[in-house]
Rosetta silent file (secondary structure, phi, psi, omega in degrees, C-alpha in Angstrom):
SEQUENCE: MEPLLTALPILGERRRGLMVECYQDLESSISSRNLSERLLLLEAAERIRGRISVTKWRDLLREELRYAEERWLRERENIVEKAGRHPRSLVLYGGSPKALKEYLERRGFSVNVVFTQRYWRPPLEVLRMIASLRGVEELCDRVISDCVQRHLQYLDYILLSGNIDEAHEKWTRENAPFPIATPP
SCORE:     score description
SCORE:     0.000 S_00000001
   1 L     0.000  145.723  178.564   17.719  -42.891   24.536 S_00000001
   2 L   -56.711  136.212  178.898   14.321  -43.764   23.119 S_00000001
   3 H   -56.134  -36.074  179.933   12.209  -45.671   25.672 S_00000001
   4 H   -64.146  -42.844 -179.873   11.566  -48.353   23.078 S_00000001
   5 H   -65.665  -31.357  176.396   15.264  -48.919   22.483 S_00000001
   6 H   -69.060  -35.080 -176.629   15.761  -49.233   26.211 S_00000001
   7 H   -78.140  -24.330 -175.252   12.996  -51.847   26.398 S_00000001
   8 H   -58.249  -45.657  178.297   14.230  -54.082   23.556 S_00000001
   9 H   -61.026  -35.176  178.693   17.004  -55.832   25.524 S_00000001
  10 H   -66.328  -43.326  176.929   14.521  -56.560   28.319 S_00000001
  11 H   -60.545  -40.004  179.366   12.062  -58.021   25.798 S_00000001
  12 H   -61.093  -36.292  178.309   14.868  -60.138   24.382 S_00000001
  13 H   -71.364  -36.207 -177.781   15.536  -61.631   27.809 S_00000001
  14 H   -77.631  -33.565 -176.708   11.851  -62.379   28.401 S_00000001
  15 L  -116.879   93.828  178.334   11.142  -63.824   24.968 S_00000001
  16 L   -60.381  139.568  179.099   13.787  -66.254   23.902 S_00000001
  17 L    88.463    0.069  178.590   14.198  -66.341   20.162 S_00000001
  18 L   -65.254  126.044  178.297   13.089  -62.741   19.659 S_00000001
  19 L  -108.028  129.939  176.102   14.699  -61.422   16.494 S_00000001
  20 L  -112.930  121.884 -179.207   15.120  -57.683   16.014 S_00000001
  21 L  -129.335  151.645  177.977   15.786  -56.601   12.453 S_00000001
  22 L  -101.215  134.965  179.976   15.986  -53.233   10.778 S_00000001
  23 L   -94.643   -0.871  174.469   14.024  -52.702    7.586 S_00000001
  24 L   -85.378  152.963  178.491   16.092  -49.721    6.507 S_00000001
  25 L  -110.736  173.589 -177.308   19.010  -50.270    4.198 S_00000001
  26 H   -60.345  -41.615 -179.802   22.416  -48.616    3.975 S_00000001
  27 H   -59.293  -40.530  178.130   21.348  -46.369    1.101 S_00000001
  28 H   -63.944  -41.549 -179.793   18.467  -45.032    3.204 S_00000001
  29 H   -64.281  -41.408  179.929   20.790  -44.317    6.108 S_00000001
  30 H   -66.917  -46.404  179.060   23.246  -42.436    3.903 S_00000001
  31 H   -62.132  -41.325  179.550   20.520  -40.396    2.209 S_00000001
  32 H   -62.608  -42.840  178.417   18.918  -39.638    5.550 S_00000001
  33 H   -62.389  -43.522 -179.966   22.225  -38.447    6.962 S_00000001
  34 H   -62.348  -42.786  178.137   22.819  -36.197    3.948 S_00000001
  35 H   -67.096  -36.277  177.775   19.365  -34.644    4.250 S_00000001
  36 H   -63.555  -38.527  177.184   19.880  -34.185    7.994 S_00000001
  37 H   -63.770  -44.769  177.885   23.095  -32.291    7.304 S_00000001
  38 H   -61.464  -41.152  178.879   21.297  -30.011    4.839 S_00000001
  39 H   -62.275  -46.273 -179.841   18.523  -29.474    7.366 S_00000001
  40 H   -60.559  -43.866  178.721   20.989  -28.603   10.115 S_00000001
  41 H   -64.333  -39.657  179.238   22.806  -26.100    7.890 S_00000001
  42 H   -67.574  -41.729  177.397   19.527  -24.505    6.847 S_00000001
  43 H   -60.348  -44.449  179.617   18.345  -24.260   10.461 S_00000001
  44 H   -63.990  -43.010  179.901   21.623  -22.607   11.462 S_00000001
  45 H   -62.339  -39.707 -179.998   21.461  -20.195    8.521 S_00000001
  46 H   -64.313  -39.699  179.062   17.899  -19.200    9.421 S_00000001
  47 H   -66.538  -40.536 -179.330   18.934  -18.438   12.985 S_00000001
  48 H   -68.089  -46.366 -179.065   21.903  -16.375   11.817 S_00000001
  49 H   -70.508  -32.598 -177.732   19.919  -14.465    9.172 S_00000001
  50 L    77.791   15.421  176.099   16.914  -14.022   11.416 S_00000001
  51 L  -146.732  158.291 -176.101   14.507  -14.633    8.542 S_00000001
  52 L   -93.838  127.252  174.524   13.013  -17.651    6.806 S_00000001
  53 L   -93.548   92.208 -176.058   14.120  -18.486    3.255 S_00000001
  54 H   -58.367  -38.721 -179.352   10.921  -20.084    1.981 S_00000001
  55 H   -60.357  -44.510 -179.697   12.552  -21.002   -1.341 S_00000001
  56 H   -67.365  -37.763  177.844   15.299  -23.011    0.362 S_00000001
  57 H   -68.068  -38.875  178.092   12.794  -24.765    2.617 S_00000001
  58 H   -62.841  -41.986  177.715   10.593  -25.562   -0.372 S_00000001
  59 H   -61.593  -44.376  179.316   13.633  -27.048   -2.165 S_00000001
  60 H   -63.715  -42.929  178.283   14.506  -29.143    0.882 S_00000001
  61 H   -60.325  -42.562  177.757   10.906  -30.360    1.214 S_00000001
  62 H   -57.395  -47.634 -178.715   10.896  -31.377   -2.460 S_00000001
  63 H   -66.772  -40.634  178.217   14.069  -33.388   -1.988 S_00000001
  64 H   -61.551  -41.826  179.993   12.828  -34.949    1.254 S_00000001
  65 H   -67.035  -39.901  177.184    9.589  -36.067   -0.401 S_00000001
  66 H   -61.907  -46.365  178.689   11.441  -37.561   -3.367 S_00000001
  67 H   -63.494  -42.158 -178.519   13.751  -39.398   -1.005 S_00000001
  68 H   -61.181  -38.758  178.874   10.836  -40.520    1.204 S_00000001
  69 H   -66.217  -44.881  178.326    9.082  -42.095   -1.777 S_00000001
  70 H   -62.364  -44.375 -179.679   12.212  -43.977   -2.846 S_00000001
  71 H   -63.218  -42.797 -179.348   12.865  -45.089    0.735 S_00000001
  72 H   -58.581  -42.923 -179.618    9.245  -46.192    1.189 S_00000001
  73 H   -62.486  -42.108  179.545    9.447  -48.460   -1.863 S_00000001
  74 H   -71.696  -44.088 -174.726   12.612  -50.151   -0.567 S_00000001
  75 H   -65.855  -39.998 -178.608   11.543  -50.354    3.074 S_00000001
  76 H   -66.780  -33.912  175.096    8.191  -51.962    2.451 S_00000001
  77 H   -67.549  -39.290  176.968    9.881  -54.693    0.394 S_00000001
  78 H   -63.032  -38.839  178.398   12.400  -55.197    3.203 S_00000001
  79 H   -63.508  -46.104  179.897    9.535  -55.517    5.687 S_00000001
  80 H   -60.234  -45.627 -179.044    7.818  -58.132    3.517 S_00000001
  81 H   -62.356  -47.367 -175.791   11.047  -60.083    3.110 S_00000001
  82 H   -74.989  -38.238  179.081   11.964  -60.036    6.798 S_00000001
  83 H   -69.197  -30.585 -179.939    8.447  -60.553    8.144 S_00000001
  84 L   -65.955  -17.434 -179.901    7.955  -63.469    5.766 S_00000001
  85 L   -81.483  -12.356 -172.976   10.701  -65.383    7.577 S_00000001
  86 L  -128.297  141.123 -179.106    8.793  -65.416   10.856 S_00000001
  87 L   -66.677  -30.687  177.970    5.293  -66.652   11.708 S_00000001
  88 L  -132.537  130.583 -178.332    4.638  -63.598   13.903 S_00000001
  89 L  -134.688  153.131  176.376    6.212  -60.210   13.381 S_00000001
  90 L  -125.697  128.309  178.541    5.989  -56.783   14.905 S_00000001
  91 L  -114.200  123.283  174.876    6.858  -53.703   12.869 S_00000001
  92 L   -95.608  116.128 -169.359    7.615  -50.454   14.657 S_00000001
  93 L  -135.750  131.510 -177.102    6.804  -47.799   12.132 S_00000001
  94 L   -97.014   -0.357 -178.770    6.698  -44.031   12.441 S_00000001
  95 L   -91.836 -162.543  178.304    4.871  -43.260    9.220 S_00000001
  96 L   -72.680  119.901 -176.411    1.239  -43.441    8.230 S_00000001
  97 H   -69.783  -25.537 -175.347    0.012  -46.890    9.259 S_00000001
  98 H   -60.425  -50.033 -177.589   -2.799  -46.977    6.691 S_00000001
  99 H   -63.984  -41.847  179.639   -0.561  -47.236    3.623 S_00000001
 100 H   -66.217  -43.884  179.576    1.703  -49.836    5.231 S_00000001
 101 H   -59.023  -48.687 -179.687   -1.252  -51.886    6.476 S_00000001
 102 H   -61.401  -42.549 -179.728   -2.898  -51.900    3.042 S_00000001
 103 H   -62.946  -47.478 -178.465    0.353  -52.849    1.328 S_00000001
 104 H   -65.541  -37.566  177.705    1.083  -55.713    3.725 S_00000001
 105 H   -65.581  -38.263  176.276   -2.480  -57.027    3.479 S_00000001
 106 H   -63.339  -27.682  179.280   -2.216  -57.043   -0.326 S_00000001
 107 L   -88.404    6.121  173.545    0.931  -59.142    0.128 S_00000001
 108 L    96.429    8.017  179.747   -0.995  -61.683    2.211 S_00000001
 109 L   -90.703  146.247  170.654   -0.156  -60.589    5.743 S_00000001
 110 L   -90.229  125.105 -171.500   -2.683  -60.289    8.528 S_00000001
 111 L  -122.638  133.595  174.023   -2.105  -56.855   10.055 S_00000001
 112 L  -124.780  120.259 -179.446   -3.166  -55.379   13.359 S_00000001
 113 L   -93.399  129.911  178.217   -2.267  -51.718   13.960 S_00000001
 114 L  -126.793  124.983  175.908   -1.605  -50.680   17.540 S_00000001
 115 L   -89.811  125.691 -174.473   -0.876  -47.099   18.504 S_00000001
 116 L   -84.346  -26.340  178.258    1.563  -47.059   21.384 S_00000001
 117 L  -163.821  158.567  174.161    1.026  -43.489   22.499 S_00000001
 118 L   -77.145  134.917 -173.306   -0.604  -40.239   21.571 S_00000001
 119 L  -139.755  119.316  173.687    1.949  -38.118   19.814 S_00000001
 120 L   -86.058  123.643 -179.642    1.759  -34.506   18.726 S_00000001
 121 L   -70.566  138.380  174.444    3.942  -34.056   15.709 S_00000001
 122 L   -67.439  163.960 -173.774    6.517  -31.284   15.937 S_00000001
 123 H   -55.157  -39.698 -179.494    6.149  -28.399   13.462 S_00000001
 124 H   -67.451  -37.442  175.942    8.605  -29.723   10.879 S_00000001
 125 H   -64.976  -37.667  177.119    6.825  -33.088   10.805 S_00000001
 126 H   -62.325  -45.711  179.240    3.531  -31.252   10.350 S_00000001
 127 H   -60.886  -43.458  178.506    4.999  -29.317    7.427 S_00000001
 128 H   -61.951  -40.888 -179.518    6.319  -32.523    5.869 S_00000001
 129 H   -65.620  -44.983  178.789    2.938  -34.189    6.250 S_00000001
 130 H   -61.166  -42.658  179.589    1.089  -31.270    4.673 S_00000001
 131 H   -62.632  -39.227 -179.194    3.616  -31.230    1.823 S_00000001
 132 H   -71.421  -31.464 -179.736    3.171  -34.957    1.220 S_00000001
 133 H   -79.965  -42.179 -175.623   -0.627  -34.663    1.214 S_00000001
 134 H   -96.305  -28.409 -171.719   -0.982  -31.473   -0.830 S_00000001
 135 L   101.008  141.054 -176.389    2.288  -31.343   -2.732 S_00000001
 136 H   -60.628  -40.025 -176.145    5.135  -28.925   -2.106 S_00000001
 137 H   -67.831  -21.392 -179.360    4.067  -26.572   -4.881 S_00000001
 138 H   -84.739   -9.503  179.685    0.613  -26.190   -3.325 S_00000001
 139 L   -77.137  129.018  176.297    1.995  -24.911   -0.018 S_00000001
 140 L   -77.698  156.031 -178.287    1.715  -21.171    0.350 S_00000001
 141 H   -56.918  -36.268 -177.169    4.776  -19.305    1.585 S_00000001
 142 H   -64.015  -39.460  178.422    2.975  -18.363    4.785 S_00000001
 143 H   -64.622  -46.135  179.697    2.419  -22.014    5.784 S_00000001
 144 H   -61.504  -49.330 -178.194    6.070  -22.857    5.178 S_00000001
 145 H   -60.296  -44.056 -179.068    7.288  -19.770    7.029 S_00000001
 146 H   -63.681  -47.017 -179.439    4.948  -20.349    9.974 S_00000001
 147 H   -65.365  -39.390  179.660    5.881  -24.019   10.374 S_00000001
 148 H   -66.382  -42.845  178.221    9.610  -23.289   10.057 S_00000001
 149 H   -59.784  -43.753  178.386    9.398  -20.505   12.646 S_00000001
 150 H   -67.093  -34.065  176.845    7.597  -22.869   15.017 S_00000001
 151 H   -63.183  -43.928  179.264   10.170  -25.566   14.235 S_00000001
 152 H   -63.702  -36.645  175.800   13.005  -23.257   15.264 S_00000001
 153 H   -67.306  -39.688  177.036   11.148  -22.512   18.506 S_00000001
 154 H   -59.849  -41.835  179.303   10.645  -26.264   19.016 S_00000001
 155 H   -60.925  -32.639  176.700   14.395  -26.766   18.611 S_00000001
 156 H   -58.630  -41.967  177.572   14.964  -24.324   21.464 S_00000001
 157 H   -60.886  -44.892 -176.995   13.079  -26.721   23.744 S_00000001
 158 H   -66.205  -47.170 -175.563   15.167  -29.645   22.509 S_00000001
 159 H   -68.305  -28.652 -178.428   18.517  -27.862   22.695 S_00000001
 160 L   -88.014   -1.747 -177.256   17.905  -26.509   26.191 S_00000001
 161 L  -111.072  152.205  174.359   16.919  -29.894   27.582 S_00000001
 162 L   -89.475   -5.223 -175.627   18.998  -32.878   28.528 S_00000001
 163 L  -136.882  114.912 -176.193   16.150  -35.208   27.580 S_00000001
 164 H   -61.783  -42.264 -178.977   14.484  -35.101   24.168 S_00000001
 165 H   -62.542  -44.124  178.685   11.338  -36.880   25.359 S_00000001
 166 H   -65.236  -39.266  178.677   10.858  -34.466   28.258 S_00000001
 167 H   -63.271  -42.184  179.209   11.505  -31.490   25.964 S_00000001
 168 H   -64.384  -42.783  178.572    8.914  -32.763   23.494 S_00000001
 169 H   -61.590  -42.209  178.975    6.379  -33.280   26.281 S_00000001
 170 H   -64.077  -45.003  178.745    6.997  -29.759   27.575 S_00000001
 171 H   -60.145  -42.672 -179.677    6.646  -28.303   24.077 S_00000001
 172 H   -61.215  -46.999  179.828    3.438  -30.286   23.590 S_00000001
 173 H   -59.058  -38.681 -173.597    1.941  -29.033   26.851 S_00000001
 174 H   -90.316  -18.950 -170.737    2.769  -25.431   25.977 S_00000001
 175 H  -132.490  -23.297 -172.030    2.158  -25.346   22.218 S_00000001
 176 L   -94.730  150.152  -13.147    0.219  -28.240   20.708 S_00000001
 177 L   -74.876  148.132 -179.916   -1.913  -28.291   18.780 S_00000001
 178 L  -105.271  145.958 -179.882   -0.788  -25.171   17.012 S_00000001
 179 L   -72.049  145.240  178.058   -2.811  -23.386   14.345 S_00000001
 180 L  -106.432  131.533  179.192   -1.510  -23.571   10.802 S_00000001
 181 L   -61.288  137.018  176.516   -1.666  -20.476    8.665 S_00000001
 182 L  -120.485  149.657 -179.509   -4.049  -20.851    5.767 S_00000001
 183 L   -63.536  146.193 -179.312   -4.148  -18.770    2.625 S_00000001
 184 L   -65.484    0.000    0.000   -6.715  -15.950    2.673 S_00000001
């Protein structure tokens, strides 16, 4: 279990009146599950085939980015609505803090960003980030193939471990940061 999720009940006991709310909605959860299923099937197919289908990964990235934009629009409104009910709020957010901070400040909130730990993104997260910054169509096949291959290797660490956090730490020690292929 995530260390943060383990800590929340303890925080609740120490701080009476602590409210924990989720800013995701049901539609986001359903879409996320559907994309996760597609991702899992694609990962399995790549392992069986023994080669990377760049076209299928590019299609999945396109759909993930479209979904991420829709989700972002809904989630930030949910954050504003829920945070507005309380004089002091804490948002645990795994995305880029800059965009969220700017949005909340435009809506009248005072925002302080705190990074809880240094975190090396796994290869698939790196690929998603590059795709969101550059655009899926601007990614060369080599970048997609390289990141996917590294992602499949990363999954080996996760699948062979009983603890996701320990597996990620081990992968980080042995592999991060990893070079990203660039077009010639």
